C-alpha positions in Angstrom: 56.1 -18.7 -36.8 55.6 -22.4 -36.5 52.5 -23.6 -34.7 52.5 -26.1 -31.9 51.9 -29.8 -32.7 48.4 -31.0 -32.2 49.2 -33.1 -29.2 50.9 -30.1 -27.4 47.8 -28.0 -28.1 45.6 -30.8 -26.7 47.7 -31.0 -23.5 47.4 -27.2 -23.2 43.6 -27.4 -23.4 43.5 -30.1 -20.8 45.7 -28.1 -18.4 43.6 -25.0 -18.9 40.4 -26.9 -18.2 41.9 -28.5 -15.1 43.0 -25.1 -13.7 39.5 -23.6 -14.5 37.7 -26.5 -12.7 40.1 -26.4 -9.7 39.5 -22.6 -9.3 35.7 -23.2 -9.3 35.7 -26.0 -6.7 35.4 -25.0 -3.1 38.0 -26.6 -0.8 35.1 -27.9 1.5 33.4 -29.9 -1.3 31.4 -27.4 -3.2 28.5 -27.1 -0.7 29.0 -23.4 -0.2 31.3 -21.6 2.3 31.3 -22.9 5.9 28.7 -21.2 8.1 30.0 -20.2 11.6 27.9 -21.3 14.6 26.4 -18.6 16.8 27.9 -18.3 20.3 25.4 -18.5 23.2 27.7 -17.2 25.9 27.9 -13.5 26.7 31.3 -12.0 25.9 32.1 -14.4 23.0 34.5 -13.0 20.4 33.7 -14.4 17.0 34.0 -18.2 17.2 35.8 -18.0 20.6 32.7 -18.9 22.6 34.7 -19.0 25.9 36.4 -15.6 25.5 34.7 -14.1 28.5 35.8 -16.9 30.9 38.9 -16.4 33.2 42.1 -17.3 31.5 42.9 -20.0 34.1 39.9 -22.1 33.1 39.3 -21.0 29.5 40.2 -23.6 26.9 42.6 -22.3 24.2 41.0 -21.6 20.9 43.1 -23.4 18.3 41.2 -22.2 15.3 38.3 -23.3 13.2 37.2 -26.7 12.0 34.9 -27.4 9.1 32.3 -30.2 9.6 29.8 -31.2 7.0 26.4 -32.3 8.2 25.0 -35.1 5.9 21.4 -36.3 6.2 20.3 -39.8 5.1 16.9 -41.4 4.7 16.8 -45.2 3.9 20.5 -45.2 2.9 20.1 -42.3 0.5 21.0 -38.6 0.7 18.2 -36.3 1.8 18.6 -32.7 1.0 15.4 -31.0 2.3 15.8 -31.3 6.0 16.0 -28.5 8.6 18.8 -29.0 11.0 20.1 -27.5 14.2 23.3 -27.9 16.2 23.3 -27.0 19.9 25.1 -27.2 23.1 25.7 -24.9 26.1 28.2 -22.8 24.2 26.8 -22.4 20.7 23.9 -23.1 18.4 22.8 -22.7 14.8 19.8 -23.6 12.5 20.7 -24.6 9.0 19.6 -26.7 6.0 20.9 -30.3 5.5 24.1 -30.8 3.6 25.7 -27.7 5.1 29.3 -27.2 6.1 29.6 -25.7 9.6 32.5 -23.7 10.9 33.0 -24.8 14.5 35.4 -23.5 17.1 38.3 -25.9 17.7 39.4 -26.2 21.3 41.1 -29.6 20.6 40.3 -32.2 23.3 38.3 -29.5 25.2 35.9 -28.9 22.4 32.3 -29.1 23.8 30.1 -32.0 22.5 27.0 -30.9 20.6 23.7 -32.4 19.5 22.9 -32.3 15.8 19.2 -32.8 15.1 17.3 -32.7 11.8 13.7 -32.9 10.7 11.7 -33.1 7.6 7.9 -33.3 8.0 7.2 -36.2 10.4 10.8 -37.6 10.0 13.4 -36.9 12.7 17.0 -37.7 13.3 19.6 -36.9 15.9 23.3 -37.6 16.5 25.9 -36.5 18.9 28.9 -34.5 17.7 31.9 -35.2 19.9 35.6 -34.7 19.5 37.7 -37.6 18.3 41.4 -38.4 18.5 42.4 -37.6 14.9 45.9 -38.8 15.4 44.7 -42.2 16.6 42.4 -42.6 13.7 45.3 -41.9 11.3 47.5 -44.4 13.1 44.7 -47.0 12.8 44.3 -46.4 9.1 48.0 -46.6 8.4 48.4 -49.8 10.4 46.6 -51.8 7.6 48.7 -50.3 4.8 51.7 -52.6 5.3 50.1 -55.7 3.8 51.5 -57.2 0.6 49.8 -56.1 -2.5 47.2 -58.6 -3.6 47.3 -60.5 -0.4 44.1 -61.0 1.5 43.9 -58.9 4.6 41.9 -59.6 7.7 41.2 -56.8 10.0 40.4 -57.5 13.6 39.4 -54.7 15.9 40.5 -55.5 19.4 39.8 -52.8 21.9 42.9 -52.4 23.9 42.0 -49.2 25.7 42.6 -45.7 24.7 45.3 -44.9 22.3 46.1 -41.4 23.6 49.6 -40.0 23.2 50.8 -36.7 24.5 51.1 -34.9 21.1 47.8 -36.2 19.6 45.5 -33.9 17.7 41.9 -33.8 18.8 38.9 -32.2 17.0 35.5 -32.6 15.5 35.1 -35.1 12.7 35.0 -33.6 9.1 31.6 -35.2 8.4 28.6 -36.2 10.6 25.7 -38.3 9.4 22.1 -37.9 10.7 19.7 -40.7 9.8 16.0 -39.7 9.5 13.3 -42.1 10.7 
């Protein structure tokens, strides 16, 4: 039996290595599996924090959204902070650089406060839903420039860019700056 040429064996090794590395990498960036927040409301079912409310006023649970909490000190990553996310519906204490699993109620998702501390240092930010569809439209609007041509971006607030079919949700990453 004839053996494969050396370049074919090399390509096979590269493919095997790529598949191995892909299998070892978590889809949320390798920081560990997302940690679900803990509901505060009585009658919650899993991440559905509003499950006990009457159907006419209860927002529809659309699923789960992974949001990574990143902590910074003087422009650099800070890994040893203790953090907390909290609002009227859920809460959780967790270490910095954690991926949280949040309930996704679309535009009706409740805002939350993310606070972190490390010794005497403190930081806090608000986690609110964003119009993901609008952000995608804004990013795509600058992609039609000619390659190599200088591009000037002017951000002119023209009011809300809400459309009926837009997707709303928590951002995929939130930064907390320690001071």
